[in-house]
ROSE-4610 file (N, C-alpha, C; in Angstrom, 1 decimal, always signed):
// ROSE-4610
residu = [M/M/M/T/T/T/E/E/E/T/T/T/T/T/T/L/L/L/E/E/E/D/D/D/V/V/V/E/E/E/R/R/R/S/S/S/L/L/L/D/D/D/R/R/R/A/A/A/T/T/T/E/E/E/L/L/L/E/E/E/T/T/T/E/E/E/E/E/E/A/A/A/V/V/V/S/S/S/V/V/V/L/L/L/R/R/R/T/T/T/A/A/A/R/R/R/Q/Q/Q/D/D/D/L/L/L/E/E/E/D/D/D/L/L/L/G/G/G/T/T/T/A/A/A/A/A/A/D/D/D/V/V/V/D/D/D/E/E/E/Q/Q/Q/R/R/R/R/R/R/Q/Q/Q/E/E/E/L/L/L/E/E/E/D/D/D/R/R/R/L/L/L/D/D/D/Q/Q/Q/R/R/R/I/I/I/R/R/R/E/E/E/V/V/V/K/K/K/N/N/N/R/R/R/D/D/D/A/A/A/Y/Y/Y/D/D/D/S/S/S/G/G/G/L/L/L/G/G/G/S/S/S/A/A/A/M/M/M/N/N/N/P/P/P/E/E/E/D/D/D/G/G/G/D/D/D/A/A/A/P/P/P]
num = [1/1/1/2/2/2/3/3/3/4/4/4/5/5/5/6/6/6/7/7/7/8/8/8/9/9/9/10/10/10/11/11/11/12/12/12/13/13/13/14/14/14/15/15/15/16/16/16/17/17/17/18/18/18/19/19/19/20/20/20/21/21/21/22/22/22/23/23/23/24/24/24/25/25/25/26/26/26/27/27/27/28/28/28/29/29/29/30/30/30/31/31/31/32/32/32/33/33/33/34/34/34/35/35/35/36/36/36/37/37/37/38/38/38/39/39/39/40/40/40/41/41/41/42/42/42/43/43/43/44/44/44/45/45/45/46/46/46/47/47/47/48/48/48/49/49/49/50/50/50/51/51/51/52/52/52/53/53/53/54/54/54/55/55/55/56/56/56/57/57/57/58/58/58/59/59/59/60/60/60/61/61/61/62/62/62/63/63/63/64/64/64/65/65/65/66/66/66/67/67/67/68/68/68/69/69/69/70/70/70/71/71/71/72/72/72/73/73/73/74/74/74/75/75/75/76/76/76/77/77/77/78/78/78/79/79/79/80/80/80/81/81/81/82/82/82/83/83/83/84/84/84/85/85/85]
x = [+7.2/+6.9/+5.5/+4.6/+3.3/+3.5/+2.8/+2.9/+1.9/+2.2/+1.4/+0.3/-0.9/-2.0/-2.4/-3.3/-3.8/-4.6/-5.3/-6.1/-5.1/-4.0/-3.0/-2.5/-2.3/-1.9/-3.0/-4.2/-5.3/-5.5/-5.3/-5.4/-4.2/-3.1/-2.0/-2.3/-2.9/-3.3/-4.3/-5.2/-6.2/-5.6/-4.7/-4.0/-3.2/-2.6/-1.6/-2.3/-3.6/-4.3/-4.4/-4.3/-4.4/-3.0/-1.9/-0.6/+0.0/+1.0/+1.8/+2.6/+3.1/+3.8/+4.9/+5.8/+7.0/+6.5/+5.6/+5.2/+4.3/+3.5/+2.7/+3.5/+4.6/+5.5/+6.2/+6.5/+7.1/+6.2/+4.9/+3.9/+3.6/+3.6/+3.3/+4.5/+5.7/+6.9/+6.8/+6.4/+6.3/+5.2/+4.1/+3.0/+3.4/+4.2/+4.6/+5.5/+6.4/+7.2/+6.4/+5.4/+4.5/+3.7/+3.3/+2.6/+3.5/+4.7/+5.7/+5.9/+6.1/+6.3/+5.1/+3.9/+2.7/+2.5/+3.2/+3.1/+3.6/+4.5/+5.0/+4.3/+3.3/+2.6/+1.5/+1.4/+0.5/-1.0/-1.2/-2.6/-3.2/-2.5/-3.0/-3.8/-4.9/-5.8/-5.1/-4.5/-3.7/-4.5/-5.7/-6.5/-6.7/-7.0/-7.1/-5.8/-4.7/-3.4/-3.0/-3.4/-3.2/-4.0/-5.2/-6.1/-5.5/-5.0/-4.3/-3.1/-2.4/-1.2/-1.5/-2.6/-3.1/-3.5/-4.2/-4.6/-3.4/-2.4/-1.1/-0.5/-0.4/+0.2/-0.6/-1.9/-2.8/-2.5/-2.4/-2.2/-0.9/+0.2/+1.5/+1.4/+0.7/+0.5/-0.3/-1.3/-2.0/-1.1/-0.3/+0.6/+1.6/+2.1/+3.1/+2.4/+1.2/+0.5/+0.1/-0.3/-0.7/+0.6/+1.7/+3.0/+3.3/+3.2/+3.6/+2.6/+1.4/+0.4/+0.7/+0.9/+1.2/+2.5/+3.4/+4.7/+4.7/+3.5/+3.4/+3.3/+3.5/+3.4/+2.0/+1.0/-0.4/-0.7/-0.2/-0.5/+0.3/+1.4/+2.2/+1.6/+0.9/+0.3/-1.1/-1.7/-3.0/-2.9/-2.3/-2.1/-3.3/-4.4/-5.7/-6.2/-5.8/-6.3/-5.6/-4.4/-3.7/-3.6/-2.5/-2.4/-1.7/-2.2/-1.6/-1.9/-1.0/-1.2/-2.3]
y = [+24.5/+23.1/+23.0/+22.2/+22.0/+21.0/+21.4/+20.5/+19.4/+18.2/+17.0/+17.2/+16.7/+16.8/+15.4/+15.3/+14.0/+13.4/+14.2/+13.7/+13.1/+13.7/+13.1/+11.7/+11.6/+10.3/+9.3/+9.7/+8.8/+8.3/+9.2/+8.8/+7.8/+8.0/+7.1/+5.7/+5.7/+4.4/+3.6/+4.4/+3.8/+3.3/+4.1/+3.8/+2.5/+2.3/+1.2/-0.2/-0.2/-1.5/-2.0/-1.1/-1.4/-1.7/-1.5/-1.6/-3.0/-3.2/-4.4/-4.2/-5.3/-5.3/-4.2/-4.3/-3.3/-1.9/-1.5/-0.2/+0.2/-0.8/-0.5/-0.2/-1.0/-0.8/+0.6/+1.0/+2.3/+3.4/+3.3/+4.3/+4.3/+3.2/+3.1/+3.7/+3.5/+4.0/+5.6/+6.1/+7.5/+8.0/+7.3/+7.7/+7.7/+6.7/+6.7/+7.9/+8.3/+9.4/+10.7/+10.8/+11.9/+12.1/+10.9/+10.9/+11.4/+10.9/+11.3/+12.8/+13.3/+14.7/+15.5/+15.0/+15.7/+15.7/+14.7/+14.6/+15.8/+16.6/+17.8/+19.1/+19.0/+20.1/+20.5/+21.7/+22.2/+22.1/+22.3/+22.4/+21.0/+19.9/+18.6/+18.0/+17.4/+16.6/+15.4/+15.4/+14.2/+12.9/+13.0/+11.7/+11.2/+12.0/+11.5/+11.0/+11.7/+11.3/+9.9/+9.7/+8.4/+7.3/+7.6/+6.6/+6.3/+7.2/+7.0/+6.1/+6.4/+5.6/+4.1/+3.9/+2.6/+1.9/+2.6/+2.1/+1.8/+2.6/+2.4/+1.1/+0.9/-0.4/-1.6/-1.5/-2.6/-2.8/-1.8/-1.9/-2.6/-2.2/-2.8/-4.3/-4.7/-6.2/-6.8/-6.2/-6.8/-7.0/-6.0/-6.2/-7.3/-7.4/-8.5/-9.8/-9.9/-11.2/-11.5/-10.5/-10.8/-11.3/-10.7/-11.1/-12.5/-12.8/-14.1/-15.2/-14.9/-15.8/-16.0/-14.9/-14.9/-15.7/-15.7/-16.3/-17.8/-18.3/-19.8/-20.2/-19.3/-19.7/-20.1/-19.5/-19.7/-21.2/-21.7/-23.1/-24.1/-23.6/-24.5/-24.5/-23.4/-23.3/-23.9/-24.1/-24.8/-25.9/-27.0/-28.1/-28.7/-28.6/-29.2/-28.4/-27.2/-26.4/-26.7/-27.3/-27.6/-29.0/-29.5/-30.9/-31.7/-31.6/-32.3/-33.8/-34.7/-36.1/-36.6]
z = [-5.7/-5.6/-4.8/-5.3/-4.7/-3.5/-2.4/-1.3/-1.4/-1.0/-1.1/+0.0/-0.4/+0.6/+1.0/+2.0/+2.4/+1.2/+0.5/-0.7/-1.7/-1.9/-2.9/-2.4/-1.1/-0.6/-0.7/-0.5/-0.6/-2.1/-3.0/-4.4/-4.8/-4.2/-4.4/-3.9/-2.7/-2.1/-3.0/-3.5/-4.4/-5.7/-6.2/-7.5/-7.4/-6.2/-6.0/-6.1/-5.9/-6.0/-7.5/-8.4/-9.8/-10.5/-9.8/-10.4/-10.2/-11.0/-10.8/-9.5/-8.9/-7.6/-7.5/-8.4/-8.3/-8.3/-9.2/-9.3/-8.1/-7.6/-6.4/-5.2/-5.1/-3.9/-4.0/-5.2/-5.4/-5.0/-5.5/-5.2/-3.7/-3.0/-1.6/-0.8/-1.2/-0.5/-0.6/-1.8/-1.9/-1.0/-1.0/-0.1/+1.4/+1.8/+3.2/+3.5/+2.6/+2.8/+2.9/+2.0/+2.0/+3.3/+3.8/+5.1/+6.3/+6.2/+7.2/+7.2/+6.0/+5.8/+6.3/+6.0/+6.5/+8.0/+8.7/+10.1/+10.9/+10.2/+10.9/+10.5/+9.6/+9.1/+10.1/+10.5/+11.5/+11.1/+9.8/+9.3/+8.8/+9.2/+8.7/+9.9/+9.5/+10.4/+10.8/+12.0/+12.5/+12.5/+12.9/+12.9/+11.5/+10.6/+9.2/+8.7/+9.0/+8.6/+9.1/+10.4/+11.0/+10.4/+10.0/+9.3/+8.0/+7.3/+6.0/+6.2/+7.2/+7.5/+7.8/+8.5/+8.8/+7.4/+6.6/+5.3/+4.4/+4.5/+3.8/+4.3/+5.6/+6.1/+5.6/+5.6/+5.1/+3.6/+2.8/+1.4/+1.1/+1.9/+1.7/+2.0/+3.0/+3.3/+2.2/+1.6/+0.5/-0.7/-1.0/-2.2/-1.9/-0.7/-0.4/-0.5/+0.0/+0.0/-1.5/-2.2/-3.6/-4.4/-4.1/-4.8/-4.4/-3.1/-2.7/-3.3/-3.4/-3.9/-5.4/-6.1/-7.6/-7.9/-7.0/-7.3/-7.0/-6.6/-6.5/-5.0/-4.1/-2.7/-2.4/-3.0/-2.8/-3.0/-4.1/-4.4/-3.4/-3.0/-2.1/-0.7/-0.4/+0.9/+0.9/-0.3/-0.4/-1.4/-1.0/-2.0/-2.5/-1.8/-2.2/-3.4/-3.6/-4.7/-6.1/-6.0/-7.2/-7.6/-8.1/-8.5/-7.4/-6.2/-5.1/-5.3/-4.8/-5.0/-4.1]
């Protein structure tokens, strides 16, 4: 079995921006697990791993926000943008 690298995780983060919400969440969950697994590896740059973890958290928020906006909450939160009375 090939061990996941920080570069693999970074590619997953980039790929998640282009996916539909469900698939993006799945990819991001896998990336989170990979980062956790890499946290115990002696040869991993811990600073870079932490930076990727921060990017992962941000990407998860972006996907959730995108999903909420796409589901109509965006227009409810911004009535002046839609057909508000």
